[in-house]
N, C-alpha and C positions, 0 to 999 in steps of 0.2 A: 512484400513491402521490404524496401531496403533497410539494412541495419543503420545506415547513416546517409540520408538523402542529401544532406548538406555537402557531403564530399563526393557523392557518386559520380558527378561529371565535372568536378573542380579541377582545373589545371593552372590557374593563375592566382596570384596572391590578391586578396580582396582589399589590401592597403595600397599597393603600388602597381599592380597589374603585371608584374614580372612573372615569368614561369615559376611555379612553385613545386616543391617535392611533396606529393601526397602519398601518405601511407594509409590506404584505405583499410578499414573504416576509422582509424584512430587519430590521425593528425595531418596538418598541413603546415609546411615550413617554407619560408622564403629566404633564400641566401642573399637576395638583393637588399631588402630593407630590414631583415631580422624578424619579421612577423612570425609568430608561432601560435598555433591554436590546437589544443588537444580535446578530443571528445570522449566522454565517459558516460556510463549509464546514468540516468536521472534517478535520484532517490524518490521513492513513493512511500509515504507514511500512511499506516493503516491501523485501524483498531477493530477488535472483535468485541462488541459490547454484549455483556451478559446482564441479565436482570436478576433480581433477588431470589428468583425461583429456579435458577440454573439454566435458563433458556437463553438462546443466542439470537440477538437481532440481526436480521439481514435485510437488504434492500434489493428490489428489482431494478436493474439499471435502466435509465430512461433514454440512453444514447449509446452508440457504438464507441469503442468495441465492447462486445458482450451485451448489447442492448436486449432487454427483455429477460435477461438471466439474472440469477441471485449472486450476491457478494456482500462483503462487509464494506464499510465506508473507508475510503482511501483516496489519496491523490498526490500530486507533485508537491515536494517541499520547495517553497519559494525562498529566493535569496533573502537573507535577513531574518529567517525564522529557523528554530530548532526542529529536528524531526518530531519531537514530542508536541511542540506548538502546532506544527502541521497536522498531526493526528487529531488534536482537539479541534482545530479549524475545520477539517474535512468532516468530522462527525457532525459538527454544527451545521455545515452547509448541506449535508446529504441526509441527515435525520432530524435536524432541528432540535437537538438535545445537547446538554452538557454531559461530560464523562469524567470519571476518575480514571486516570490512566494506570494500568497495572503493569505486571512484568512483560519483558520481551517474549514473544512467542518464538520468533525466528526472523531470519533474513532469507529472501528468496530471490534467486536470480538464474539466468540461463545465458549461456555464451551467445545465443542468437536473439536475445532480447535487448531492448534499449533501456530497460528499467531494472531497479533493484528494490524489492519491497522490504520494508521494515515494519513487522507487524507486532502490535502490542495486544494484550488482553486489556479490557476496560470494563468498568462498572457503569451501566446506564443510569443516569440520574434524570429520570423522567420517561414519558411515553413518547417514542419516536413518531413522527408524522411524515406523510407524503410530502415530497418537495419536487422542485423542477428536475432534480437529478435522480429521484427515486420514485418510480410510478407506483410502487407498492412497498410497504414495509410489514415485517411480520416476525414475531418471535418463534423460534423452533426449539423444541426440546432436542437434545443430542440425537435421539433415535429417529427424529422426524426430519432431520436436515435433507434438503432437496439435492442429494449428491449428483443426480443426472442432469440437474439444471443449473449448475454452477457456472459463472462467467469465465473463470480462468483456472488454469492448472494450479497457480499459486493459491487461489482461494481454497481449493480442496486440500493441498498440502498443509496450509496454515491452520485450517479447521481441524484437520486430523491431529496435527501437533498439539493444538490447544486442548483437544479432548484427551489426548494421551497424557498430557501433563496433569490432568485432574483425576486420572485413574487412582483408585485406592493404592496406597503404598508408595506413591511418588512424593517427592519433597513439596511440590506444589499443593497436592491434596492435604499434607500435614499443615501447611501454612493456612489453607482455607479453613481447616478445623480450629485453628487458633484465632479466627476472626478476620480472615481475609488479608493477612499481612502481605505486603508487596504492592498494594495500591497507594496512590498518592494520598497524603493526609487530607481529610475532609475539611 
């Protein structure tokens, strides 16, 4: 798959049809009419929902990419919404629950990907359900996570980072011991 299919074969300005300067995969510039377009990775907002017993809710994806494999909820940030709003929306769409958004787990990207994932911890407020995007939902204790059946490289990295942040002796573990500081107010 191309890093930027929109520019792969572009040679002319989409506004005036004059020859354009294409710097694949990043930009197209037209000297004739001044048109400029820059292409950047799309932000993807994600949340790792934990239940009150320290288990992580994952979903089995209902479509490609990664169809049939496990991940946490996430999706593209729409124009007109914040990353945090997108994380809430995606959890609602994929697990049919509300969440309290917690601290940032990390930002995950690769030079050969068209996305940049922004992953938060979250507290699940309810029991997730199967949806059109999730053919199965299940909570996993950290030692039960299906490492061999995860949908994406970023799913594994974010889960490992989230687990590492909760290890005894970390600042996150100390906050948890004080009542879960770092989550949105209820």
